[in-house]
C-alpha positions as CSV (number, residue, x, y, z in Angstrom):
1,M,48.0,-48.2,22.5
2,R,44.3,-48.7,23.0
3,R,41.9,-48.7,19.9
4,S,40.0,-45.7,21.0
5,Q,43.1,-43.6,21.4
6,M,44.3,-44.8,17.9
7,R,40.9,-43.8,16.4
8,R,41.3,-40.3,18.0
9,N,44.8,-39.9,16.8
10,M,43.8,-41.0,13.3
11,G,40.9,-38.5,13.3
12,V,43.2,-35.6,14.4
13,L,45.7,-36.8,11.5
14,T,42.8,-36.9,8.9
15,S,41.6,-33.3,9.9
16,V,45.2,-32.0,9.7
17,V,45.7,-33.6,6.1
18,L,42.2,-32.5,4.8
19,G,42.8,-28.9,6.2
20,S,46.2,-28.7,4.6
21,A,44.6,-29.9,1.3
22,V,42.0,-27.2,1.5
23,M,44.4,-24.5,2.1
24,I,46.5,-25.6,-0.8
25,F,43.6,-25.9,-3.1
26,A,42.4,-22.4,-2.1
27,Q,45.8,-20.9,-2.6
28,Q,45.9,-22.5,-6.1
29,A,42.7,-21.3,-6.9
30,I,43.7,-17.7,-6.0
31,A,46.9,-18.0,-8.0
32,N,45.1,-19.2,-10.9
33,G,42.6,-16.2,-10.8
34,G,40.0,-17.8,-9.0
35,G,38.1,-16.6,-5.8
36,H,35.4,-13.9,-5.9
37,A,35.0,-10.6,-7.3
38,I,35.4,-7.4,-4.9
39,P,32.8,-4.6,-5.6
40,D,34.1,-1.2,-6.3
41,L,31.8,1.3,-4.8
42,S,33.4,4.3,-6.6
43,N,32.9,2.7,-9.8
44,G,29.2,1.8,-9.1
45,K,28.5,5.2,-8.1
46,S,30.0,6.6,-11.3
47,I,27.8,4.4,-13.4
48,F,24.8,5.4,-11.4
49,T,25.3,9.0,-11.5
50,Q,27.2,9.4,-14.9
51,G,26.7,6.1,-16.9
52,K,29.5,4.4,-18.8
53,G,30.2,4.7,-22.5
54,D,26.8,4.3,-24.4
55,V,25.1,3.3,-21.1
56,P,23.1,6.3,-19.6
57,A,23.2,7.1,-16.0
58,C,20.8,5.0,-13.8
59,T,19.6,8.3,-12.5
60,S,17.8,9.2,-15.6
61,C,15.0,6.7,-15.1
62,H,15.4,5.7,-11.3
63,G,16.0,9.2,-10.1
64,E,18.8,10.9,-8.2
65,K,18.3,8.9,-5.0
66,G,17.4,5.7,-6.8
67,M,13.8,5.6,-5.5
68,G,12.1,5.0,-8.9
69,N,9.4,6.9,-10.7
70,D,5.7,5.8,-10.7
71,M,4.8,7.8,-13.8
72,M,7.4,6.2,-15.7
73,G,6.8,2.8,-14.1
74,T,10.4,2.3,-12.8
75,P,11.4,0.5,-9.6
76,R,13.0,1.6,-6.5
77,L,16.6,0.3,-6.4
78,A,18.0,2.2,-3.5
79,G,18.5,-0.3,-0.6
80,Q,17.5,-3.3,-2.5
81,I,19.5,-6.5,-1.7
82,P,22.7,-6.5,-3.7
83,Q,22.6,-10.1,-4.8
84,F,19.1,-9.7,-6.1
85,L,20.1,-6.5,-8.0
86,R,23.1,-8.2,-9.5
87,K,20.9,-11.2,-10.6
88,Q,18.6,-8.8,-12.4
89,L,21.3,-7.1,-14.2
90,E,22.9,-10.4,-15.2
91,D,19.4,-11.8,-16.4
92,F,18.9,-8.6,-18.4
93,A,22.5,-9.0,-20.0
94,T,21.7,-12.6,-20.9
95,D,18.1,-11.8,-22.0
96,K,16.6,-14.2,-19.2
97,R,14.5,-11.1,-18.5
98,Q,13.0,-8.7,-20.9
99,D,12.7,-5.0,-20.1
100,T,9.1,-4.3,-21.2
101,T,8.7,-1.0,-19.4
102,M,11.3,1.4,-20.7
103,F,12.8,-1.1,-23.3
104,V,16.5,-0.2,-22.4
105,M,17.7,-2.5,-19.6
106,N,18.8,-5.3,-21.9
107,T,20.9,-3.1,-23.9
108,N,22.2,-1.3,-20.8
109,A,23.1,-4.4,-19.0
110,K,25.0,-5.8,-22.1
111,G,27.1,-2.4,-22.0
112,L,28.3,-3.2,-18.6
113,T,31.1,-5.7,-17.7
114,K,30.4,-8.3,-15.0
115,Q,32.5,-6.2,-12.6
116,D,30.4,-3.1,-13.5
117,R,27.2,-4.9,-12.7
118,L,28.4,-6.2,-9.4
119,D,29.7,-2.6,-8.6
120,V,26.6,-0.7,-9.4
121,A,24.4,-3.3,-7.7
122,T,26.5,-2.9,-4.5
123,Y,26.3,0.7,-4.7
124,L,22.6,0.9,-5.2
125,S,22.2,-1.3,-2.0
126,S,24.0,1.1,0.0
127,L,21.7,4.0,-0.8
128,G,19.1,5.1,1.5
129,A,21.0,3.3,4.3
130,E,20.6,6.5,6.5
131,H,16.8,5.9,6.9
132,V,15.3,3.0,8.8
133,V,12.0,3.9,7.5
134,T,11.9,5.8,4.0
135,P,10.6,9.2,4.3
136,K,6.9,9.4,3.1
137,E,7.6,12.0,0.5
138,Q,10.0,9.4,-1.3
139,L,7.1,6.7,-1.4
140,S,4.5,6.5,-4.0
141,N,2.2,9.4,-3.6
142,L,-1.4,7.6,-3.6
143,A,-3.3,10.7,-3.7
144,E,-1.4,12.2,-6.7
145,L,-1.7,8.8,-8.5
146,K,-5.5,8.7,-7.8
147,A,-5.8,12.3,-9.1
148,N,-4.0,11.5,-12.3
149,G,-6.2,8.6,-13.0
150,T,-4.3,5.7,-11.6
151,E,-6.6,3.3,-9.8
152,V,-5.5,2.7,-6.2
153,G,-6.4,-0.3,-4.2
154,V,-7.7,-0.9,-0.6
155,T,-4.8,-1.0,1.6
156,H,-6.3,-3.2,4.4
157,V,-7.1,-5.9,2.1
158,G,-3.6,-5.8,0.8
159,K,-2.2,-6.1,4.3
160,A,-4.0,-9.1,4.8
161,I,-3.0,-10.7,1.8
162,V,0.6,-9.8,2.4
163,N,0.6,-11.1,5.9
164,Y,-1.8,-14.0,5.7
165,G,-2.4,-14.9,2.1
166,I,-5.7,-16.2,0.8
167,P,-6.0,-19.7,2.5
168,K,-9.1,-20.8,0.8
169,R,-7.4,-20.4,-2.7
170,N,-3.9,-21.6,-1.4
171,V,-2.4,-18.2,-2.1
172,P,0.6,-18.0,0.3
173,A,1.4,-14.9,2.4
174,C,3.9,-12.5,0.9
175,R,5.7,-12.5,4.1
176,S,6.2,-16.1,4.1
177,C,9.3,-15.4,1.6
178,H,9.8,-11.6,1.7
179,D,9.3,-11.3,5.5
180,Y,7.4,-9.0,7.4
181,N,5.7,-6.2,5.2
182,G,8.0,-7.3,2.4
183,R,11.1,-6.0,3.9
184,G,13.1,-8.6,2.1
185,V,15.5,-11.6,3.1
186,D,18.9,-11.7,1.5
187,P,20.3,-13.2,-0.5
188,I,17.2,-14.4,-2.5
189,Y,14.1,-12.7,-1.7
190,P,14.1,-8.9,-2.6
191,M,12.6,-6.0,-0.6
192,I,9.1,-5.3,-2.0
193,G,7.9,-3.2,0.8
194,Q,8.2,0.5,0.1
195,Q,8.6,-0.3,-3.5
196,K,7.0,1.8,-6.2
197,M,3.2,0.9,-6.5
198,V,3.0,1.0,-10.2
199,Y,6.1,-1.1,-10.6
200,L,4.6,-3.7,-8.3
201,I,1.3,-4.0,-10.1
202,N,3.1,-4.3,-13.6
203,Q,5.5,-6.9,-12.4
204,L,2.8,-9.0,-10.6
205,K,0.7,-9.0,-13.8
206,K,3.9,-10.1,-15.9
207,W,4.6,-12.8,-13.6
208,R,1.0,-13.9,-14.1
209,D,1.0,-13.9,-17.8
210,G,4.5,-15.3,-18.1
211,S,6.1,-12.4,-19.7
212,R,8.5,-12.3,-17.0
213,A,9.9,-15.7,-15.9
214,N,13.4,-15.3,-14.2
215,D,12.1,-16.3,-10.9
216,P,13.7,-19.2,-9.0
217,K,11.6,-22.3,-9.4
218,A,8.8,-20.2,-10.9
219,Q,7.8,-19.3,-7.3
220,M,6.3,-15.7,-8.3
221,Q,4.5,-17.1,-11.3
222,K,2.7,-19.7,-9.4
223,V,1.7,-17.1,-6.9
224,A,0.7,-14.4,-9.3
225,Q,-1.4,-16.9,-11.2
226,K,-3.8,-17.1,-8.3
227,L,-4.3,-13.4,-8.0
228,T,-7.1,-11.3,-9.6
229,D,-6.4,-7.7,-11.0
230,E,-8.1,-6.4,-7.8
231,E,-6.0,-8.4,-5.4
232,I,-2.8,-7.4,-7.3
233,L,-3.8,-3.6,-6.9
234,D,-4.7,-4.1,-3.2
235,V,-1.3,-5.8,-2.5
236,A,0.7,-3.2,-4.5
237,T,-1.1,-0.2,-2.7
238,F,-0.2,-1.8,0.7
239,L,3.2,-2.7,0.0
240,S,4.0,0.7,-1.6
241,Q,3.6,2.3,2.0
242,A,4.4,-0.6,4.2
243,S,6.9,0.1,7.0
244,P,9.6,-2.5,7.6
245,L,9.3,-2.0,11.4
246,T,7.4,-4.4,13.5
247,I,5.3,-2.9,16.4
248,G,7.3,-1.9,19.3
249,N,10.6,-1.9,17.2
250,T,12.6,1.0,16.1
251,R,15.0,-1.0,13.8
252,T,14.8,-3.6,11.3
253,P,16.6,-7.0,11.6
254,E,20.2,-6.4,10.9
255,R,21.2,-7.5,7.4
256,H,24.6,-9.2,7.3
257,G,27.2,-7.1,5.6
258,F,28.0,-7.4,2.0
259,M,30.9,-10.0,1.8
260,A,32.8,-11.2,-1.1
261,F,31.5,-14.7,-0.8
262,D,28.0,-13.6,-1.4
263,V,28.7,-12.9,-5.0
264,P,30.8,-15.2,-6.9
265,R,33.0,-14.1,-9.9
266,D,31.2,-16.5,-12.5
């Protein structure tokens, strides 16, 4: 037998052995309780609409459709990337992130199990899926906010920063991580387009002063530290109304379906 043929045969044998070993390891892991948690949407819906134990319903602060509330400073959760939502709940539960808006999220997250947090995050992500573009009446009402004394920024200035950054000050474009108009890139970068304006302003300022610091590799802190109050206002104003659709397209890029391996058990 030629050496080349022997090498090919050895390669096939090695692949078979390694493949068998992987299968055996996986079977043992499953038998030992390993693997990944599977979300239960019905439980997630129950927590969102009714709460659980001492944990109140999410709707009490985030609204019946999970769209958030500018007057309360609470964010939109509907349609958000599930991995991101789960991370925030885990960070609240472990005090890596502090709720300095309503002062309830740390306690609420601790009152839920890991499975509960996975379930409600997955359910929240499914909300609003019937709309490619969020209906205008569900977005931040800039005219109403202005009439109530909330300062509103300059939309076209915010749009320029979101899409091009501020090169002369080394401020990167928001879209470089969060995609076009902040529509989000799973599993890491959340949807910030069509988020509530007041929440966006507050979070950017918290990133800037370090009172929020649960971002991977301090990415958001580094960006926010380069922004002025006026620029934060402009960015938040634009993003609160930004359509996820690029010109000429009637749909957004397809987000891959929520799969068990996206969210590990531990």
